[in-house]
C-alpha positions in Angstrom: 1.2 -1.3 -14.3 4.9 -1.3 -15.3 7.6 -0.4 -12.8 8.5 2.8 -14.7 4.8 3.9 -14.7 4.8 3.3 -10.9 7.9 5.4 -10.5 6.5 8.2 -12.6 3.4 8.4 -10.3 5.6 9.5 -7.4 6.8 13.1 -7.1 8.9 15.5 -5.0 7.0 17.8 -2.7 8.9 20.9 -1.4 7.4 23.0 1.4 8.9 25.9 3.3 8.8 25.6 7.1 10.5 28.0 9.5 12.3 29.6 6.5 13.8 26.3 5.3 12.7 24.0 2.5 11.5 20.6 3.5 11.3 17.8 1.0 9.1 14.6 0.9 8.7 12.1 -1.8 5.0 11.4 -2.4 3.6 8.1 -3.7 -0.1 8.6 -4.4 -2.4 5.8 -3.3 -5.6 4.6 -4.9 -7.7 7.2 -3.0 -5.4 10.2 -3.7 -7.0 13.5 -4.6 -5.8 17.1 -4.8 -5.6 18.9 -1.5 -4.8 17.8 2.1 -4.8 14.0 2.5 -7.1 12.3 4.8 -5.2 10.7 7.7 -6.8 7.3 7.2 -5.5 7.3 3.6 -2.0 8.5 4.4 1.2 7.2 6.0 4.4 9.0 6.7 7.8 7.2 6.5 10.6 8.8 8.6 14.0 7.6 7.4 17.1 6.7 9.4 20.3 8.7 9.8 21.8 9.8 6.5 18.9 8.2 4.5 17.1 10.1 1.8 13.5 9.6 0.7 14.5 7.9 -2.5 16.0 5.0 -0.5 12.5 4.0 0.5 11.0 3.8 -3.0 10.4 0.0 -3.1 8.6 0.1 0.3 6.7 3.2 -0.5 5.5 1.8 -3.9 4.2 -1.3 -2.1 2.4 0.7 0.6 0.9 3.0 -2.1 -1.3 0.1 -3.2 -3.4 0.9 0.0 -2.7 4.6 0.8 -0.8 7.7 -0.1 2.8 7.5 1.2 4.9 10.6 2.2 8.6 9.8 2.7 10.0 12.7 4.7 13.6 14.0 4.3 15.1 15.1 7.7 16.9 18.5 7.7 20.2 18.1 5.9 19.2 14.7 4.4 17.9 14.1 0.9 16.7 17.4 -0.5 15.7 19.1 2.8 17.7 22.2 3.8 19.4 22.6 7.1 20.9 25.5 9.1 24.5 25.2 10.2 24.9 23.2 13.4 21.2 22.2 13.4 19.9 19.7 14.3 22.2 18.2 16.9 19.7 16.2 19.0 16.8 13.8 18.5 14.5 16.5 19.9 15.6 18.9 17.1 14.7 16.4 14.4 11.4 15.8 16.2 10.6 19.5 16.4 11.4 19.9 12.7 9.1 17.0 11.8 6.3 18.2 14.0 6.5 21.7 12.4 6.3 20.2 8.9 3.4 18.0 9.8 1.5 20.8 11.4 2.2 23.1 8.5 0.9 20.4 6.1 -2.1 19.6 8.2 -1.0 16.1 9.0 -2.8 15.2 12.3 -3.7 11.7 13.3 -1.5 10.1 10.6 0.1 6.6 11.0 3.9 6.8 10.8 6.6 4.3 10.1 10.1 5.2 11.5 13.2 3.3 10.5 16.4 3.3 12.6 16.9 6.9 13.7 13.5 7.7 12.3 12.0 5.2 14.8 13.5 7.3 17.7 12.1 10.4 16.1 8.5 9.1 15.8 8.6 7.7 19.3 9.7 11.1 20.6 7.0 12.8 18.4 4.3 10.6 19.9 5.5 11.4 23.4 5.7 15.2 22.9 3.1 15.8 20.1 0.6 13.0 20.8 -2.1 14.5 18.5 0.1 14.1 15.4 0.6 10.3 14.9 -2.3 8.0 15.1 -0.2 4.9 15.1 3.5 4.0 15.1 5.4 1.3 13.3 9.1 1.2 14.2 11.7 -0.8 12.4 15.3 -1.4 13.5 15.0 1.5 15.9 18.2 2.9 17.3 18.3 3.6 20.9 21.9 3.2 22.2 21.8 5.1 25.5 25.3 6.6 24.9 25.9 8.3 21.6 28.7 6.4 19.8 31.6 8.3 18.5 31.8 9.2 14.8 34.6 6.7 14.3 32.4 3.9 15.9 29.6 4.9 13.5 31.9 4.7 10.5 33.1 1.3 11.6 29.5 0.1 12.0 28.7 1.5 8.5 31.6 -0.3 6.9 30.8 -3.6 8.6 27.2 -3.3 7.4 28.1 -2.4 3.8 28.7 -6.0 2.6 25.0 -6.8 3.5 23.7 -4.0 1.2 23.1 -4.4 -2.6 26.2 -3.3 -4.5 24.1 -0.7 -6.5 23.4 1.1 -3.2 27.0 1.5 -2.1 27.8 4.7 -4.0 24.5 6.5 -3.5 24.4 5.5 0.2 27.9 6.7 0.8 27.1 10.0 -1.0 24.0 10.4 1.2 25.9 9.8 4.4 28.6 12.2 3.4 26.0 14.9 2.6 24.5 14.4 6.1 27.9 14.7 7.7 
């Protein structure tokens, strides 16, 4: 299958939870069918800070060879709505993710958390143990003290040379949208 055909198979899924629209990018796997997905045939990717679902397309397309992949957008990131001044803590992000999973019927689903998403899925497993069946965490953050915004900007700028040039503008736009 060509790369453009693979991309055309994925789609945006919007769902209202708690009065706000939540977005996920869905990459149907070989066993996809209409209606709720079976947990054994599904995985949820939870992105890092400022990252949108589209940033995980290459990984999601690879995983979709085996199962349906849902790449969740945190509130205020990607296409998910956010209330002013919310969320401000990891627990808020976890509560939002748990509410979305419960509303969609995702119980006993394996989850992959990247960076901040790793912290969120670990907190989810601790506080909502029925939701994830397994966790995969990659480059999980976990600095005990919250670094200042200026320190985060410096870290972002130091990391930029490691990223592909084509990601600089979209990644910067995503981070600016997140605030």
